[in-house]
mmCIF file of the N, C-alpha and C atoms, coordinates in Angstrom:
data_MODEL
# 
_entry.id   MODEL 
# 
loop_
_atom_site.group_PDB 
_atom_site.id 
_atom_site.type_symbol 
_atom_site.label_atom_id 
_atom_site.label_alt_id 
_atom_site.label_comp_id 
_atom_site.label_asym_id 
_atom_site.label_entity_id 
_atom_site.label_seq_id 
_atom_site.pdbx_PDB_ins_code 
_atom_site.Cartn_x 
_atom_site.Cartn_y 
_atom_site.Cartn_z 
_atom_site.occupancy 
_atom_site.B_iso_or_equiv 
_atom_site.pdbx_formal_charge 
_atom_site.auth_seq_id 
_atom_site.auth_comp_id 
_atom_site.auth_asym_id 
_atom_site.auth_atom_id 
_atom_site.pdbx_PDB_model_num 
ATOM 1   N N  . MET A 1 1  ? 13.927 -6.661  -17.000 1.00 0.00 ? 1  MET A N  1 
ATOM 2   C CA . MET A 1 1  ? 13.039 -6.736  -17.648 1.00 0.00 ? 1  MET A CA 1 
ATOM 3   C C  . MET A 1 1  ? 12.568 -6.544  -15.797 1.00 0.00 ? 1  MET A C  1 
ATOM 4   N N  . THR A 1 2  ? 11.019 -4.710  -16.418 1.00 0.00 ? 2  THR A N  1 
ATOM 5   C CA . THR A 1 2  ? 10.440 -5.063  -14.585 1.00 0.00 ? 2  THR A CA 1 
ATOM 6   C C  . THR A 1 2  ? 8.956  -5.281  -14.993 1.00 0.00 ? 2  THR A C  1 
ATOM 7   N N  . LEU A 1 3  ? 8.951  -5.768  -13.587 1.00 0.00 ? 3  LEU A N  1 
ATOM 8   C CA . LEU A 1 3  ? 6.850  -6.525  -14.148 1.00 0.00 ? 3  LEU A CA 1 
ATOM 9   C C  . LEU A 1 3  ? 7.015  -5.752  -12.476 1.00 0.00 ? 3  LEU A C  1 
ATOM 10  N N  . ALA A 1 4  ? 5.426  -5.626  -12.488 1.00 0.00 ? 4  ALA A N  1 
ATOM 11  C CA . ALA A 1 4  ? 5.095  -4.650  -11.104 1.00 0.00 ? 4  ALA A CA 1 
ATOM 12  C C  . ALA A 1 4  ? 3.998  -5.715  -11.451 1.00 0.00 ? 4  ALA A C  1 
ATOM 13  N N  . LEU A 1 5  ? 4.069  -5.510  -9.754  1.00 0.00 ? 5  LEU A N  1 
ATOM 14  C CA . LEU A 1 5  ? 2.539  -6.193  -8.714  1.00 0.00 ? 5  LEU A CA 1 
ATOM 15  C C  . LEU A 1 5  ? 1.299  -6.521  -8.923  1.00 0.00 ? 5  LEU A C  1 
ATOM 16  N N  . LYS A 1 6  ? 0.666  -6.600  -9.364  1.00 0.00 ? 6  LYS A N  1 
ATOM 17  C CA . LYS A 1 6  ? -0.925 -5.733  -9.569  1.00 0.00 ? 6  LYS A CA 1 
ATOM 18  C C  . LYS A 1 6  ? -1.465 -6.670  -8.866  1.00 0.00 ? 6  LYS A C  1 
ATOM 19  N N  . ASP A 1 7  ? -1.206 -7.615  -8.194  1.00 0.00 ? 7  ASP A N  1 
ATOM 20  C CA . ASP A 1 7  ? -2.537 -6.944  -6.947  1.00 0.00 ? 7  ASP A CA 1 
ATOM 21  C C  . ASP A 1 7  ? -1.234 -7.386  -5.205  1.00 0.00 ? 7  ASP A C  1 
ATOM 22  N N  . PRO A 1 8  ? -1.206 -5.939  -5.116  1.00 0.00 ? 8  PRO A N  1 
ATOM 23  C CA . PRO A 1 8  ? -0.715 -5.537  -3.576  1.00 0.00 ? 8  PRO A CA 1 
ATOM 24  C C  . PRO A 1 8  ? -0.778 -6.228  -2.112  1.00 0.00 ? 8  PRO A C  1 
ATOM 25  N N  . SER A 1 9  ? -2.207 -7.153  -2.287  1.00 0.00 ? 9  SER A N  1 
ATOM 26  C CA . SER A 1 9  ? -2.324 -7.945  -0.949  1.00 0.00 ? 9  SER A CA 1 
ATOM 27  C C  . SER A 1 9  ? -1.064 -9.400  -1.425  1.00 0.00 ? 9  SER A C  1 
ATOM 28  N N  . LEU A 1 10 ? -0.234 -9.689  -2.122  1.00 0.00 ? 10 LEU A N  1 
ATOM 29  C CA . LEU A 1 10 ? 0.592  -10.512 -2.056  1.00 0.00 ? 10 LEU A CA 1 
ATOM 30  C C  . LEU A 1 10 ? 1.266  -10.250 -1.808  1.00 0.00 ? 10 LEU A C  1 
ATOM 31  N N  . LEU A 1 11 ? 1.955  -9.517  -1.828  1.00 0.00 ? 11 LEU A N  1 
ATOM 32  C CA . LEU A 1 11 ? 3.413  -8.765  -0.500  1.00 0.00 ? 11 LEU A CA 1 
ATOM 33  C C  . LEU A 1 11 ? 2.523  -9.333  0.626   1.00 0.00 ? 11 LEU A C  1 
ATOM 34  N N  . ARG A 1 12 ? 3.107  -9.940  1.596   1.00 0.00 ? 12 ARG A N  1 
ATOM 35  C CA . ARG A 1 12 ? 3.538  -9.880  3.220   1.00 0.00 ? 12 ARG A CA 1 
ATOM 36  C C  . ARG A 1 12 ? 4.550  -9.532  4.048   1.00 0.00 ? 12 ARG A C  1 
ATOM 37  N N  . SER A 1 13 ? 3.980  -9.085  5.324   1.00 0.00 ? 13 SER A N  1 
ATOM 38  C CA . SER A 1 13 ? 4.952  -8.694  5.537   1.00 0.00 ? 13 SER A CA 1 
ATOM 39  C C  . SER A 1 13 ? 5.480  -9.440  6.816   1.00 0.00 ? 13 SER A C  1 
ATOM 40  N N  . SER A 1 14 ? 5.035  -11.177 6.850   1.00 0.00 ? 14 SER A N  1 
ATOM 41  C CA . SER A 1 14 ? 5.237  -12.173 7.338   1.00 0.00 ? 14 SER A CA 1 
ATOM 42  C C  . SER A 1 14 ? 4.878  -13.741 6.901   1.00 0.00 ? 14 SER A C  1 
ATOM 43  N N  . CYS A 1 15 ? 5.176  -14.291 7.859   1.00 0.00 ? 15 CYS A N  1 
ATOM 44  C CA . CYS A 1 15 ? 5.910  -15.704 7.245   1.00 0.00 ? 15 CYS A CA 1 
ATOM 45  C C  . CYS A 1 15 ? 3.926  -16.248 7.762   1.00 0.00 ? 15 CYS A C  1 
ATOM 46  N N  . TYR A 1 16 ? 4.471  -17.566 6.867   1.00 0.00 ? 16 TYR A N  1 
ATOM 47  C CA . TYR A 1 16 ? 3.365  -18.286 6.505   1.00 0.00 ? 16 TYR A CA 1 
ATOM 48  C C  . TYR A 1 16 ? 3.955  -19.560 7.857   1.00 0.00 ? 16 TYR A C  1 
ATOM 49  N N  . ILE A 1 17 ? 3.196  -19.921 9.281   1.00 0.00 ? 17 ILE A N  1 
ATOM 50  C CA . ILE A 1 17 ? 3.652  -20.891 10.056  1.00 0.00 ? 17 ILE A CA 1 
ATOM 51  C C  . ILE A 1 17 ? 3.142  -22.223 10.991  1.00 0.00 ? 17 ILE A C  1 
ATOM 52  N N  . ASP A 1 18 ? 3.006  -23.158 10.255  1.00 0.00 ? 18 ASP A N  1 
ATOM 53  C CA . ASP A 1 18 ? 1.450  -24.088 10.928  1.00 0.00 ? 18 ASP A CA 1 
ATOM 54  C C  . ASP A 1 18 ? 0.983  -23.400 10.212  1.00 0.00 ? 18 ASP A C  1 
ATOM 55  N N  . GLY A 1 19 ? -0.095 -23.315 9.273   1.00 0.00 ? 19 GLY A N  1 
ATOM 56  C CA . GLY A 1 19 ? -1.223 -22.524 8.921   1.00 0.00 ? 19 GLY A CA 1 
ATOM 57  C C  . GLY A 1 19 ? -1.884 -21.653 10.300  1.00 0.00 ? 19 GLY A C  1 
ATOM 58  N N  . GLU A 1 20 ? -0.397 -20.652 9.797   1.00 0.00 ? 20 GLU A N  1 
ATOM 59  C CA . GLU A 1 20 ? -1.178 -19.128 9.782   1.00 0.00 ? 20 GLU A CA 1 
ATOM 60  C C  . GLU A 1 20 ? -0.080 -18.099 9.616   1.00 0.00 ? 20 GLU A C  1 
ATOM 61  N N  . TRP A 1 21 ? -0.333 -16.747 9.421   1.00 0.00 ? 21 TRP A N  1 
ATOM 62  C CA . TRP A 1 21 ? 0.683  -15.972 9.085   1.00 0.00 ? 21 TRP A CA 1 
ATOM 63  C C  . TRP A 1 21 ? 1.111  -15.696 10.641  1.00 0.00 ? 21 TRP A C  1 
ATOM 64  N N  . VAL A 1 22 ? 2.572  -15.060 10.825  1.00 0.00 ? 22 VAL A N  1 
ATOM 65  C CA . VAL A 1 22 ? 3.242  -15.022 11.800  1.00 0.00 ? 22 VAL A CA 1 
ATOM 66  C C  . VAL A 1 22 ? 4.007  -13.848 11.324  1.00 0.00 ? 22 VAL A C  1 
ATOM 67  N N  . ALA A 1 23 ? 3.750  -12.812 12.534  1.00 0.00 ? 23 ALA A N  1 
ATOM 68  C CA . ALA A 1 23 ? 5.058  -11.699 12.008  1.00 0.00 ? 23 ALA A CA 1 
ATOM 69  C C  . ALA A 1 23 ? 5.948  -11.926 12.595  1.00 0.00 ? 23 ALA A C  1 
ATOM 70  N N  . ALA A 1 24 ? 7.549  -11.609 12.848  1.00 0.00 ? 24 ALA A N  1 
ATOM 71  C CA . ALA A 1 24 ? 8.542  -11.652 13.597  1.00 0.00 ? 24 ALA A CA 1 
ATOM 72  C C  . ALA A 1 24 ? 8.485  -11.173 14.807  1.00 0.00 ? 24 ALA A C  1 
ATOM 73  N N  . ASP A 1 25 ? 8.767  -12.086 15.580  1.00 0.00 ? 25 ASP A N  1 
ATOM 74  C CA . ASP A 1 25 ? 9.155  -10.955 17.035  1.00 0.00 ? 25 ASP A CA 1 
ATOM 75  C C  . ASP A 1 25 ? 9.286  -9.638  17.115  1.00 0.00 ? 25 ASP A C  1 
ATOM 76  N N  . ALA A 1 26 ? 10.314 -9.584  17.150  1.00 0.00 ? 26 ALA A N  1 
ATOM 77  C CA . ALA A 1 26 ? 10.814 -8.101  16.969  1.00 0.00 ? 26 ALA A CA 1 
ATOM 78  C C  . ALA A 1 26 ? 10.794 -7.098  15.267  1.00 0.00 ? 26 ALA A C  1 
ATOM 79  N N  . GLY A 1 27 ? 10.006 -8.147  14.981  1.00 0.00 ? 27 GLY A N  1 
ATOM 80  C CA . GLY A 1 27 ? 10.023 -6.459  13.980  1.00 0.00 ? 27 GLY A CA 1 
ATOM 81  C C  . GLY A 1 27 ? 10.974 -6.388  13.045  1.00 0.00 ? 27 GLY A C  1 
ATOM 82  N N  . ALA A 1 28 ? 11.972 -7.309  13.013  1.00 0.00 ? 28 ALA A N  1 
ATOM 83  C CA . ALA A 1 28 ? 13.153 -6.517  11.742  1.00 0.00 ? 28 ALA A CA 1 
ATOM 84  C C  . ALA A 1 28 ? 12.396 -7.646  10.524  1.00 0.00 ? 28 ALA A C  1 
ATOM 85  N N  . THR A 1 29 ? 13.830 -6.637  9.723   1.00 0.00 ? 29 THR A N  1 
ATOM 86  C CA . THR A 1 29 ? 13.482 -8.021  8.084   1.00 0.00 ? 29 THR A CA 1 
ATOM 87  C C  . THR A 1 29 ? 14.970 -7.579  7.913   1.00 0.00 ? 29 THR A C  1 
ATOM 88  N N  . ILE A 1 30 ? 14.884 -8.582  6.794   1.00 0.00 ? 30 ILE A N  1 
ATOM 89  C CA . ILE A 1 30 ? 16.545 -8.677  5.797   1.00 0.00 ? 30 ILE A CA 1 
ATOM 90  C C  . ILE A 1 30 ? 15.837 -8.234  4.590   1.00 0.00 ? 30 ILE A C  1 
ATOM 91  N N  . THR A 1 31 ? 17.229 -7.891  3.891   1.00 0.00 ? 31 THR A N  1 
ATOM 92  C CA . THR A 1 31 ? 17.024 -7.145  2.707   1.00 0.00 ? 31 THR A CA 1 
ATOM 93  C C  . THR A 1 31 ? 16.996 -8.336  1.637   1.00 0.00 ? 31 THR A C  1 
ATOM 94  N N  . VAL A 1 32 ? 16.501 -8.502  1.156   1.00 0.00 ? 32 VAL A N  1 
ATOM 95  C CA . VAL A 1 32 ? 17.066 -9.720  -0.469  1.00 0.00 ? 32 VAL A CA 1 
ATOM 96  C C  . VAL A 1 32 ? 17.290 -9.138  -1.239  1.00 0.00 ? 32 VAL A C  1 
ATOM 97  N N  . THR A 1 33 ? 18.514 -8.856  -1.837  1.00 0.00 ? 33 THR A N  1 
ATOM 98  C CA . THR A 1 33 ? 19.117 -8.431  -3.327  1.00 0.00 ? 33 THR A CA 1 
ATOM 99  C C  . THR A 1 33 ? 19.470 -9.171  -3.809  1.00 0.00 ? 33 THR A C  1 
ATOM 100 N N  . ASN A 1 34 ? 19.302 -9.044  -4.974  1.00 0.00 ? 34 ASN A N  1 
ATOM 101 C CA . ASN A 1 34 ? 19.241 -9.694  -6.248  1.00 0.00 ? 34 ASN A CA 1 
ATOM 102 C C  . ASN A 1 34 ? 21.050 -9.549  -6.362  1.00 0.00 ? 34 ASN A C  1 
ATOM 103 N N  . PRO A 1 35 ? 21.778 -11.399 -6.491  1.00 0.00 ? 35 PRO A N  1 
ATOM 104 C CA . PRO A 1 35 ? 22.919 -11.048 -6.277  1.00 0.00 ? 35 PRO A CA 1 
ATOM 105 C C  . PRO A 1 35 ? 23.522 -10.469 -7.269  1.00 0.00 ? 35 PRO A C  1 
ATOM 106 N N  . ALA A 1 36 ? 23.405 -10.919 -9.074  1.00 0.00 ? 36 ALA A N  1 
ATOM 107 C CA . ALA A 1 36 ? 23.716 -10.237 -10.308 1.00 0.00 ? 36 ALA A CA 1 
ATOM 108 C C  . ALA A 1 36 ? 23.706 -8.570  -10.062 1.00 0.00 ? 36 ALA A C  1 
ATOM 109 N N  . THR A 1 37 ? 22.996 -8.487  -10.035 1.00 0.00 ? 37 THR A N  1 
ATOM 110 C CA . THR A 1 37 ? 23.239 -6.082  -9.968  1.00 0.00 ? 37 THR A CA 1 
ATOM 111 C C  . THR A 1 37 ? 23.304 -5.468  -8.558  1.00 0.00 ? 37 THR A C  1 
ATOM 112 N N  . GLY A 1 38 ? 23.090 -6.394  -7.606  1.00 0.00 ? 38 GLY A N  1 
ATOM 113 C CA . GLY A 1 38 ? 22.693 -5.777  -6.327  1.00 0.00 ? 38 GLY A CA 1 
ATOM 114 C C  . GLY A 1 38 ? 21.882 -4.483  -5.991  1.00 0.00 ? 38 GLY A C  1 
ATOM 115 N N  . GLU A 1 39 ? 20.971 -4.992  -6.920  1.00 0.00 ? 39 GLU A N  1 
ATOM 116 C CA . GLU A 1 39 ? 19.282 -3.953  -5.975  1.00 0.00 ? 39 GLU A CA 1 
ATOM 117 C C  . GLU A 1 39 ? 18.730 -4.831  -5.689  1.00 0.00 ? 39 GLU A C  1 
ATOM 118 N N  . THR A 1 40 ? 17.844 -4.315  -4.899  1.00 0.00 ? 40 THR A N  1 
ATOM 119 C CA . THR A 1 40 ? 17.649 -4.782  -3.590  1.00 0.00 ? 40 THR A CA 1 
ATOM 120 C C  . THR A 1 40 ? 15.603 -5.034  -4.834  1.00 0.00 ? 40 THR A C  1 
ATOM 121 N N  . VAL A 1 41 ? 15.551 -6.361  -3.888  1.00 0.00 ? 41 VAL A N  1 
ATOM 122 C CA . VAL A 1 41 ? 14.742 -7.489  -5.245  1.00 0.00 ? 41 VAL A CA 1 
ATOM 123 C C  . VAL A 1 41 ? 13.387 -6.949  -3.796  1.00 0.00 ? 41 VAL A C  1 
ATOM 124 N N  . GLY A 1 42 ? 14.054 -6.943  -2.811  1.00 0.00 ? 42 GLY A N  1 
ATOM 125 C CA . GLY A 1 42 ? 12.550 -6.543  -1.281  1.00 0.00 ? 42 GLY A CA 1 
ATOM 126 C C  . GLY A 1 42 ? 13.475 -6.871  -0.051  1.00 0.00 ? 42 GLY A C  1 
ATOM 127 N N  . THR A 1 43 ? 12.259 -7.467  0.917   1.00 0.00 ? 43 THR A N  1 
ATOM 128 C CA . THR A 1 43 ? 12.697 -7.079  2.568   1.00 0.00 ? 43 THR A CA 1 
ATOM 129 C C  . THR A 1 43 ? 11.414 -8.372  2.706   1.00 0.00 ? 43 THR A C  1 
ATOM 130 N N  . VAL A 1 44 ? 12.132 -8.940  4.113   1.00 0.00 ? 44 VAL A N  1 
ATOM 131 C CA . VAL A 1 44 ? 11.360 -10.327 3.953   1.00 0.00 ? 44 VAL A CA 1 
ATOM 132 C C  . VAL A 1 44 ? 11.279 -10.066 5.508   1.00 0.00 ? 44 VAL A C  1 
ATOM 133 N N  . PRO A 1 45 ? 10.483 -10.312 6.150   1.00 0.00 ? 45 PRO A N  1 
ATOM 134 C CA . PRO A 1 45 ? 10.942 -10.630 8.009   1.00 0.00 ? 45 PRO A CA 1 
ATOM 135 C C  . PRO A 1 45 ? 11.923 -11.578 8.726   1.00 0.00 ? 45 PRO A C  1 
ATOM 136 N N  . LYS A 1 46 ? 12.643 -11.094 9.494   1.00 0.00 ? 46 LYS A N  1 
ATOM 137 C CA . LYS A 1 46 ? 14.016 -12.094 10.138  1.00 0.00 ? 46 LYS A CA 1 
ATOM 138 C C  . LYS A 1 46 ? 13.046 -12.735 11.358  1.00 0.00 ? 46 LYS A C  1 
ATOM 139 N N  . MET A 1 47 ? 12.883 -13.640 11.096  1.00 0.00 ? 47 MET A N  1 
ATOM 140 C CA . MET A 1 47 ? 12.076 -14.361 11.868  1.00 0.00 ? 47 MET A CA 1 
ATOM 141 C C  . MET A 1 47 ? 13.494 -15.595 13.384  1.00 0.00 ? 47 MET A C  1 
ATOM 142 N N  . GLY A 1 48 ? 12.813 -15.794 14.542  1.00 0.00 ? 48 GLY A N  1 
ATOM 143 C CA . GLY A 1 48 ? 14.031 -15.751 14.912  1.00 0.00 ? 48 GLY A CA 1 
ATOM 144 C C  . GLY A 1 48 ? 13.277 -17.330 15.296  1.00 0.00 ? 48 GLY A C  1 
ATOM 145 N N  . GLN A 1 49 ? 14.423 -17.630 16.517  1.00 0.00 ? 49 GLN A N  1 
ATOM 146 C CA . GLN A 1 49 ? 14.397 -19.436 17.168  1.00 0.00 ? 49 GLN A CA 1 
ATOM 147 C C  . GLN A 1 49 ? 12.629 -19.346 17.610  1.00 0.00 ? 49 GLN A C  1 
ATOM 148 N N  . ALA A 1 50 ? 12.418 -18.268 18.349  1.00 0.00 ? 50 ALA A N  1 
ATOM 149 C CA . ALA A 1 50 ? 11.123 -18.745 18.616  1.00 0.00 ? 50 ALA A CA 1 
ATOM 150 C C  . ALA A 1 50 ? 9.440  -18.774 17.885  1.00 0.00 ? 50 ALA A C  1 
ATOM 151 N N  . GLU A 1 51 ? 9.774  -18.186 16.266  1.00 0.00 ? 51 GLU A N  1 
ATOM 152 C CA . GLU A 1 51 ? 8.677  -18.289 15.733  1.00 0.00 ? 51 GLU A CA 1 
ATOM 153 C C  . GLU A 1 51 ? 8.368  -19.676 15.154  1.00 0.00 ? 51 GLU A C  1 
# 
């Protein structure tokens, strides 16, 4: 079953840290993969120690 996101504003390219949305300093992302199918589910910011 495939679900569609009806509200694209729910997609974030940053992380919620200490009450605010923070982008990764390097701007890098990590690919999230479904281990059962190998399908790419999405991407998340690659946060470092600085964030």
